N, CA, C and O atoms as a Tinker XYZ file with bonds, in Angstrom:
   284  protein
     1  N      0.873000   -1.107000    0.441000    73     2
     2  CA    -0.277000    0.173000    0.173000    64     1     3
     3  C      0.567000    1.088000   -0.119000    63     2     4     5
     4  O      1.727000    0.683000   -0.043000    81     3
     5  N      0.437000    2.319000   -0.469000    73     3     6
     6  CA     1.229000    3.334000   -1.101000    64     5     7
     7  C      1.306000    4.602000    0.517000    63     6     8     9
     8  O      1.506000    4.304000    1.694000    81     7
     9  N      1.110000    5.684000    0.025000    73     7    10
    10  CA     1.281000    6.948000    0.506000    64     9    11
    11  C     -0.511000    7.137000    1.763000    63    10    12    13
    12  O     -0.577000    7.838000    2.773000    81    11
    13  N     -1.476000    6.396000    1.268000    73    11    14
    14  CA    -2.822000    6.982000    1.239000    64    13    15
    15  C     -2.700000    6.715000    3.054000    63    14    16    17
    16  O     -2.874000    7.539000    3.951000    81    15
    17  N     -2.388000    5.447000    3.133000    73    15    18
    18  CA    -2.558000    4.543000    4.926000    64    17    19
    19  C     -2.089000    5.321000    5.537000    63    18    20    21
    20  O     -2.758000    5.734000    6.484000    81    19
    21  N     -0.839000    5.859000    5.330000    73    19    22
    22  CA     0.296000    6.447000    5.958000    64    21    23
    23  C     -0.038000    7.730000    6.234000    63    22    24    25
    24  O      0.094000    8.092000    7.403000    81    23
    25  N     -0.457000    8.536000    5.396000    73    23    26
    26  CA    -1.084000    9.827000    5.651000    64    25    27
    27  C     -1.946000   10.241000    6.254000    63    26    28    29
    28  O     -2.051000   11.356000    6.764000    81    27
    29  N     -2.928000    9.052000    6.260000    73    27    30
    30  CA    -4.350000    9.283000    6.675000    64    29    31
    31  C     -4.062000    9.188000    8.454000    63    30    32    33
    32  O     -4.445000   10.067000    9.227000    81    31
    33  N     -3.321000    7.948000    8.881000    73    31    34
    34  CA    -2.787000    8.063000    9.987000    64    33    35
    35  C     -2.188000    9.462000   10.897000    63    34    36    37
    36  O     -2.356000    9.947000   12.017000    81    35
    37  N     -1.457000    9.733000    9.752000    73    35    38
    38  CA    -0.390000   10.908000   10.198000    64    37    39
    39  C     -1.921000   11.789000   10.495000    63    38    40    41
    40  O     -2.540000   11.854000   11.557000    81    39
    41  N     -2.097000   12.112000    9.811000    73    39    42
    42  CA    -3.853000   13.426000   10.146000    64    41    43
    43  C     -4.062000   13.108000   11.450000    63    42    44    45
    44  O     -3.632000   13.630000   12.478000    81    43
    45  N     -5.142000   11.719000   11.178000    73    43    46
    46  CA    -5.133000   11.448000   12.700000    64    45    47
    47  C     -4.727000   11.702000   13.633000    63    46    48    49
    48  O     -5.203000   12.393000   14.534000    81    47
    49  N     -3.976000   11.287000   13.575000    73    47    50
    50  CA    -2.980000   11.583000   15.310000    64    49    51
    51  C     -2.775000   13.120000   15.419000    63    50    52    53
    52  O     -2.672000   13.775000   16.455000    81    51
    53  N     -2.738000   13.555000   14.144000    73    51    54
    54  CA    -2.494000   15.651000   14.688000    64    53    55
    55  C     -3.151000   15.692000   14.717000    63    54    56    57
    56  O     -3.315000   16.004000   15.897000    81    55
    57  N     -4.437000   15.605000   14.135000    73    55    58
    58  CA    -5.883000   16.153000   15.147000    64    57    59
    59  C     -6.313000   15.727000   16.318000    63    58    60    61
    60  O     -6.977000   16.525000   16.980000    81    59
    61  N     -6.062000   14.447000   16.839000    73    59    62
    62  CA    -6.382000   14.242000   18.030000    64    61    63
    63  C     -4.849000   14.633000   18.921000    63    62    64    65
    64  O     -4.769000   13.979000   19.962000    81    63
    65  N     -4.108000   15.219000   18.766000    73    63    66
    66  CA    -3.290000   16.703000   19.068000    64    65    67
    67  C     -3.292000   17.235000   19.281000    63    66    68    69
    68  O     -2.872000   17.622000   20.371000    81    67
    69  N     -3.820000   17.868000   18.362000    73    67    70
    70  CA    -4.494000   19.212000   18.357000    64    69    71
    71  C     -5.793000   20.322000   19.149000    63    70    72    73
    72  O     -5.974000   21.478000   19.531000    81    71
    73  N     -6.703000   18.486000   18.996000    73    71    74
    74  CA    -7.448000   18.817000   19.623000    64    73    75
    75  C     -8.424000   17.989000   21.513000    63    74    76    77
    76  O     -9.403000   18.036000   22.257000    81    75
    77  N     -7.393000   17.507000   21.296000    73    75    78
    78  CA    -7.285000   16.647000   22.956000    64    77    79
    79  C     -7.248000   17.711000   23.548000    63    78    80    81
    80  O     -7.313000   18.777000   22.935000    81    79
    81  N     -7.126000   17.632000   24.986000    73    79    82
    82  CA    -7.494000   18.832000   26.251000    64    81    83
    83  C     -6.690000   17.765000   26.863000    63    82    84    85
    84  O     -7.047000   16.596000   27.005000    81    83
    85  N     -5.338000   18.390000   27.283000    73    83    86
    86  CA    -4.276000   18.170000   28.324000    64    85    87
    87  C     -4.685000   18.917000   29.855000    63    86    88    89
    88  O     -4.840000   20.108000   30.124000    81    87
    89  N     -4.801000   17.507000   30.846000    73    87    90
    90  CA    -4.764000   18.361000   31.726000    64    89    91
    91  C     -3.810000   18.316000   32.717000    63    90    92    93
    92  O     -3.810000   17.491000   33.631000    81    91
    93  N     -2.253000   19.987000   32.405000    73    91    94
    94  CA    -1.709000   19.119000   32.904000    64    93    95
    95  C     -1.637000   20.091000   33.870000    63    94    96    97
    96  O     -2.307000   21.119000   33.777000    81    95
    97  N     -0.428000   19.742000   35.365000    73    95    98
    98  CA    -0.227000   20.155000   36.556000    64    97    99
    99  C      1.090000   20.628000   36.511000    63    98   100   101
   100  O      2.162000   20.023000   36.504000    81    99
   101  N      0.720000   22.228000   36.470000    73    99   102
   102  CA     1.777000   22.767000   36.650000    64   101   103
   103  C      3.311000   23.084000   37.877000    63   102   104   105
   104  O      4.480000   23.426000   37.697000    81   103
   105  N      2.499000   22.752000   39.058000    73   103   106
   106  CA     3.358000   22.986000   39.419000    64   105   107
   107  C      3.857000   21.775000   39.754000    63   106   108   109
   108  O      4.976000   22.001000   40.216000    81   107
   109  N      3.590000   20.335000   39.778000    73   107   110
   110  CA     4.419000   19.084000   39.669000    64   109   111
   111  C      5.593000   19.512000   39.139000    63   110   112   113
   112  O      6.750000   19.436000   39.550000    81   111
   113  N      4.766000   20.300000   37.474000    73   111   114
   114  CA     5.936000   19.888000   36.127000    64   113   115
   115  C      7.290000   20.509000   36.638000    63   114   116   117
   116  O      8.434000   20.123000   36.400000    81   115
   117  N      6.642000   22.122000   37.795000    73   115   118
   118  CA     7.381000   23.029000   37.857000    64   117   119
   119  C      8.590000   22.079000   39.204000    63   118   120   121
   120  O      9.797000   21.857000   39.112000    81   119
   121  N      7.745000   21.776000   40.176000    73   119   122
   122  CA     8.999000   21.252000   40.950000    64   121   123
   123  C      9.923000   20.014000   40.340000    63   122   124   125
   124  O     11.031000   19.713000   40.783000    81   123
   125  N      9.129000   19.237000   39.035000    73   123   126
   126  CA    10.203000   18.635000   38.517000    64   125   127
   127  C     11.336000   19.270000   37.984000    63   126   128   129
   128  O     12.518000   19.070000   38.262000    81   127
   129  N     10.900000   19.961000   37.286000    73   127   130
   130  CA    12.387000   21.177000   36.394000    64   129   131
   131  C     13.397000   21.647000   37.465000    63   130   132   133
   132  O     14.597000   21.465000   37.262000    81   131
   133  N     12.941000   22.277000   38.658000    73   131   134
   134  CA    13.485000   22.930000   39.285000    64   133   135
   135  C     14.745000   22.158000   40.385000    63   134   136   137
   136  O     15.660000   22.609000   41.074000    81   135
   137  N     14.183000   20.717000   40.085000    73   135   138
   138  CA    14.988000   19.220000   40.786000    64   137   139
   139  C     15.387000   19.462000   41.916000    63   138   140   141
   140  O     15.107000   20.624000   42.210000    81   139
   141  N     15.831000   19.014000   42.589000    73   139   142
   142  CA    15.584000   17.932000   44.407000    64   141   143
   143  C     15.606000   19.915000   45.199000    63   142   144   145
   144  O     15.839000   20.824000   44.403000    81   143
   145  N     15.437000   20.139000   46.178000    73   143   146
   146  CA    15.267000   21.175000   47.004000    64   145   147
   147  C     16.367000   20.967000   47.575000    63   146   148   149
   148  O     16.069000   21.237000   48.738000    81   147
   149  N     17.778000   20.583000   47.586000    73   147   150
   150  CA    19.184000   20.595000   48.820000    64   149   151
   151  C     19.753000   20.167000   47.834000    63   150   152   153
   152  O     20.495000   19.239000   48.155000    81   151
   153  N     19.795000   20.569000   45.891000    73   151   154
   154  CA    21.224000   20.277000   45.035000    64   153   155
   155  C     22.146000   21.584000   45.673000    63   154   156   157
   156  O     22.108000   22.523000   46.468000    81   155
   157  N     22.957000   20.910000   44.727000    73   155   158
   158  CA    24.306000   21.789000   45.079000    64   157   159
   159  C     24.436000   21.800000   43.716000    63   158   160   161
   160  O     24.129000   21.029000   42.807000    81   159
   161  N     25.147000   23.233000   43.834000    73   159   162
   162  CA    25.650000   23.420000   42.249000    64   161   163
   163  C     27.232000   22.635000   42.055000    63   162   164   165
   164  O     28.073000   22.318000   42.897000    81   163
   165  N     27.211000   22.536000   41.031000    73   163   166
   166  CA    28.430000   21.632000   41.162000    64   165   167
   167  C     29.698000   22.588000   40.499000    63   166   168   169
   168  O     29.474000   23.491000   39.692000    81   167
   169  N     31.164000   22.199000   41.021000    73   167   170
   170  CA    32.303000   22.417000   41.333000    64   169   171
   171  C     32.643000   23.479000   40.130000    63   170   172   173
   172  O     33.048000   24.619000   40.356000    81   171
   173  N     32.443000   22.999000   38.951000    73   171   174
   174  CA    32.598000   23.721000   37.744000    64   173   175
   175  C     31.721000   25.599000   37.903000    63   174   176   177
   176  O     32.052000   26.785000   37.895000    81   175
   177  N     30.584000   24.806000   38.020000    73   175   178
   178  CA    29.813000   26.397000   37.870000    64   177   179
   179  C     29.407000   27.163000   39.523000    63   178   180   181
   180  O     28.508000   27.966000   39.772000    81   179
   181  N     30.162000   26.722000   40.208000    73   179   182
   182  CA    30.380000   27.351000   41.945000    64   181   183
   183  C     30.716000   29.395000   41.523000    63   182   184   185
   184  O     29.994000   30.363000   41.761000    81   183
   185  N     31.600000   29.343000   41.092000    73   183   186
   186  CA    31.887000   30.633000   40.725000    64   185   187
   187  C     30.678000   31.854000   39.907000    63   186   188   189
   188  O     30.904000   33.017000   40.243000    81   187
   189  N     29.864000   31.726000   39.232000    73   187   190
   190  CA    29.267000   31.779000   38.600000    64   189   191
   191  C     27.709000   32.271000   39.039000    63   190   192   193
   192  O     27.102000   33.307000   38.765000    81   191
   193  N     27.187000   30.683000   40.110000    73   191   194
   194  CA    26.534000   30.964000   40.728000    64   193   195
   195  C     26.313000   31.753000   41.862000    63   194   196   197
   196  O     25.370000   32.446000   42.244000    81   195
   197  N     28.112000   31.302000   42.582000    73   195   198
   198  CA    28.481000   32.964000   43.441000    64   197   199
   199  C     28.125000   34.407000   43.369000    63   198   200   201
   200  O     27.684000   35.150000   44.245000    81   199
   201  N     28.550000   34.732000   41.559000    73   199   202
   202  CA    28.511000   35.866000   40.607000    64   201   203
   203  C     26.619000   36.153000   40.953000    63   202   204   205
   204  O     26.357000   37.197000   41.550000    81   203
   205  N     25.830000   35.535000   40.695000    73   203   206
   206  CA    24.409000   35.591000   39.813000    64   205   207
   207  C     24.039000   35.995000   41.490000    63   206   208   209
   208  O     24.148000   37.219000   41.566000    81   207
   209  N     23.787000   35.628000   42.355000    73   207   210
   210  CA    23.531000   34.821000   44.045000    64   209   211
   211  C     22.680000   34.516000   43.879000    63   210   212   213
   212  O     22.371000   34.495000   42.687000    81   211
   213  N     21.629000   34.043000   44.885000    73   211   214
   214  CA    20.589000   33.137000   45.551000    64   213   215
   215  C     18.774000   34.109000   44.889000    63   214   216   217
   216  O     17.736000   33.507000   44.615000    81   215
   217  N     19.022000   35.951000   44.803000    73   215   218
   218  CA    18.550000   36.686000   45.112000    64   217   219
   219  C     17.898000   36.204000   43.105000    63   218   220   221
   220  O     16.747000   35.922000   42.773000    81   219
   221  N     19.104000   36.284000   42.230000    73   219   222
   222  CA    18.552000   35.971000   40.880000    64   221   223
   223  C     17.849000   34.724000   40.458000    63   222   224   225
   224  O     17.340000   34.678000   39.338000    81   223
   225  N     17.778000   33.632000   41.339000    73   223   226
   226  CA    18.001000   32.258000   41.148000    64   225   227
   227  C     16.414000   32.199000   40.437000    63   226   228   229
   228  O     16.300000   31.243000   39.669000    81   227
   229  N     15.227000   33.026000   40.560000    73   227   230
   230  CA    14.002000   32.902000   39.906000    64   229   231
   231  C     14.149000   34.263000   38.204000    63   230   232   233
   232  O     14.838000   35.226000   37.868000    81   231
   233  N     13.537000   33.824000   37.916000    73   231   234
   234  CA    13.416000   34.431000   36.420000    64   233   235
   235  C     11.939000   35.897000   37.342000    63   234   236   237
   236  O     11.051000   35.371000   38.012000    81   235
   237  N     11.927000   37.175000   37.246000    73   235   238
   238  CA    11.141000   37.981000   37.444000    64   237   239
   239  C     10.047000   37.283000   36.560000    63   238   240   241
   240  O     10.110000   36.424000   35.681000    81   239
   241  N      8.574000   38.290000   37.382000    73   239   242
   242  CA     7.761000   37.672000   36.067000    64   241   243
   243  C      6.409000   37.943000   35.749000    63   242   244   245
   244  O      5.315000   37.390000   35.640000    81   243
   245  N      7.140000   39.370000   35.615000    73   243   246
   246  CA     6.623000   40.287000   34.628000    64   245   247
   247  C      7.870000   39.716000   33.297000    63   246   248   249
   248  O      7.759000   40.038000   32.114000    81   247
   249  N      8.464000   39.252000   33.590000    73   247   250
   250  CA     9.321000   39.544000   32.167000    64   249   251
   251  C      8.579000   38.674000   31.053000    63   250   252   253
   252  O      8.848000   38.933000   29.880000    81   251
   253  N      7.546000   37.529000   31.376000    73   251   254
   254  CA     7.203000   36.265000   30.816000    64   253   255
   255  C      5.777000   36.310000   30.021000    63   254   256   257
   256  O      5.327000   35.737000   29.029000    81   255
   257  N      5.344000   37.170000   30.849000    73   255   258
   258  CA     3.796000   37.841000   30.515000    64   257   259
   259  C      3.704000   37.874000   29.467000    63   258   260   261
   260  O      2.911000   37.043000   29.025000    81   259
   261  N      4.186000   38.510000   28.740000    73   259   262
   262  CA     4.011000   38.853000   27.199000    64   261   263
   263  C      4.394000   38.042000   26.192000    63   262   264   265
   264  O      3.890000   38.189000   25.078000    81   263
   265  N      5.341000   37.069000   26.437000    73   263   266
   266  CA     5.342000   35.859000   25.779000    64   265   267
   267  C      3.964000   35.085000   25.857000    63   266   268   269
   268  O      3.169000   35.142000   24.920000    81   267
   269  N      3.729000   34.414000   26.921000    73   267   270
   270  CA     2.562000   33.924000   27.311000    64   269   271
   271  C      1.270000   34.212000   26.054000    63   270   272   273
   272  O      0.633000   33.473000   25.304000    81   271
   273  N      1.313000   35.868000   26.344000    73   271   274
   274  CA    -0.242000   36.426000   26.012000    64   273   275
   275  C     -0.186000   36.685000   24.099000    63   274   276   277
   276  O     -0.921000   36.949000   23.147000    81   275
   277  N      0.995000   36.435000   24.384000    73   275   278
   278  CA     1.356000   36.618000   22.244000    64   277   279
   279  C      1.080000   35.157000   21.568000    63   278   280   281
   280  O      0.622000   35.086000   20.428000    81   279
   281  N      1.466000   33.691000   22.544000    73   279   282
   282  CA     1.522000   32.359000   22.433000    64   281   283
   283  C      0.436000   32.195000   21.888000    63   282   284
   284  O      0.060000   31.062000   21.589000    81   283
């Protein structure tokens, strides 16, 4: 069989991904991406972490608001 079946399957999958509603738990995702609470900075990056400081660890909230609205 030719391209017809493959294209039909791709179309079906694309529609399913496009129209299916996802229940994403962003709190859990954020926790997973941040890593363990007591993690240490690798020695190779210690000077950068010291230079940056703990206050700069989280991005400012207003900086990304425009990106969320435009997307």
